[in-house]
Structure formats: C-alpha cells, structure tokens
N, C-alpha and C positions, 0 to 999 in steps of 0.2 A: 830151856823151852824150845820146842821145835815147832815150825809152822807160824801161821800169822792169825792174828785174832780177827773177828769180824770187824772191829773198829778200824783196823790198819787197811783192810781191803776197801771199805766204804770211803775212807779218807783218799786213798789212791785213786779210786774211780772218780771222786769228786774233783780232785786236782786235774786229772786227765779231761774231764768234761769242761772245766773252766779253760784249759789251754785250747781245746777245740773250738769252744765258743769264741775266744779271742782271735784265732786264726781265720775263722769264718767271717767274723766282723771286719777284720783288716783287709781280707781279700775283697769283700763287698765294697768297702770304702775305696779301695784301689781301683776297682772296675768303674765305679761312678766317677771318680776323678779323671780317669783316662777317657771316658766317653765325653765328659764335659770339655776337656782340652781338645779332642777331636772336633767337637761341634763348633767351638770357638775358632779353631783353625779354618774350618769349612766357612764359617760366617765371614771371616776376615777375607778369604779368597773371594767370596761372592760380592763383598763390598768393593774389592779391588777391581773386579769384573764389571761392576756397575759404573765406577768412575772411568775405566778405559772406554766403555761404551758411549758415555756422555762426551768424553774427550775426542773420540772417533767421529761423533756426530758434529762436534764443533769443527773438527779439522776439515771436513768435507766442504763446508761453506757456512761461514759465519752468518751471512744474511739469511740463508735458509734456515739454519738452526735457530737463530733468534726469532724469525718470523713464525716458524712452526710451533714454537713453544709458548706463544701468547704475547701479550702486551708488554711494554717496557716496565710496567709497575709490577706485574705478577706473572711470572712464567708458568706457574701452576705445578702440578705434581704428576710425575710419571710413575707407574707401578708395574712390577714384574712379579708374579703374574697379576691379572687384573684385581683391583681392589676388592676385598671381601672374599677372595677365593684362594688365598695363599695355601692352605693345607689341602683343599679339595682338588682344585684343578692341577696344581703341580705335583701333587701326592709327595710332598716333602715337609720336612720340619721347619724350613726357613721361609721368611717372608722378606723380599727385598723391596724397597721403595727408594725413589730418587726425587728430591725436591729441588727445583731450580728456582732461584730468586735473582731478579735483575738488580745489579748494583749501579750500573750505568749502561750507556749505549754500547760500550765496548768491554763490559765486564759482567760476568754471571757467576753467581755462587751456587755451587752444587753440594747437596748433603745426601749421601747414600747411606741408608740405614737398613741393617739386616737384623731381624729379630726372630726369636724361637722360644719355645717353651718346652721344658723337659721336667723330669722328676725333681730337680733342684730349683725350679722356678722359672721366672721370665729373665730373658737375656737379650742384650742388644749390642751390636758392634756398629760403629758409625765411622764415615770417612768423609771429611770435608775437603773440597777443593774450589779454588777460584779459577774460572776460565776467562781468558781475555781474548780479544780479536787480535790475533798476532800475525795474521798473513795480510 
C-alpha cells in the first residue's frame, strides 16, 4: 500500500494539535509565574524602602520622631500614597502602608505592609522592625 489513509492524517493532525496546546499552556503558566516573582521582588524592595525611611526618621531625632507620630499609646498609621488612593494617585500596582505602635517611651514597633492584586489574586509582603532610642 502506498500513501496514507484519511484516518492516519486526522490522527497525526490531532496529535500535533495536542502538542501545540500543551506548549501554549506551558508558556502561559511560565509567563504568569515570572510576573508573580517580579511583583513579589518589587514588593519586598518597597517594604525595605519603607523600613529604611522610618529608620531614617528615627535617626534624625528620636524626640521629634516620637512627638510627630502621636501619643505614647498609639503612634498611628502612615501611608504612601495617601490612604484610599494607592492605585489612582501613584499609578502603580502596589500599596505601601506603615503602622507605628508604641512599645515604651524608648521603643517603637514598625510594620511595613506592601499589598497588590493581580490575575492570581491578592498578595502582601510585610516587614516588621523594632526601633529603639539608641542615641
């Protein structure tokens, strides 16, 4: 017998189609994972920047830092950008907030939180630091 039957041609085209679908699915998943890893790395960087900013404010003058951020019981919340405008004002995917809580007259707890939402859902990176009056 010479040539191919119609069944063999349909079978070969079907197998080729399945292979192509698998390759497209694999590359789509790979791009999604790469984007997720990139966003996580950026969020971690933004959290570190927030911690460094608070540490810099502490280092300039503890008394001013402590007085500017409220009473000894509750230092309040700082937000970059202003609360409620994370995606509009900054034109970014990320929202960074810093919560300062008084532990004692010489100690403040800082929690930097960076959150974002993408196709894979809601995500958050946090960085906690305890600041002390060391000067």
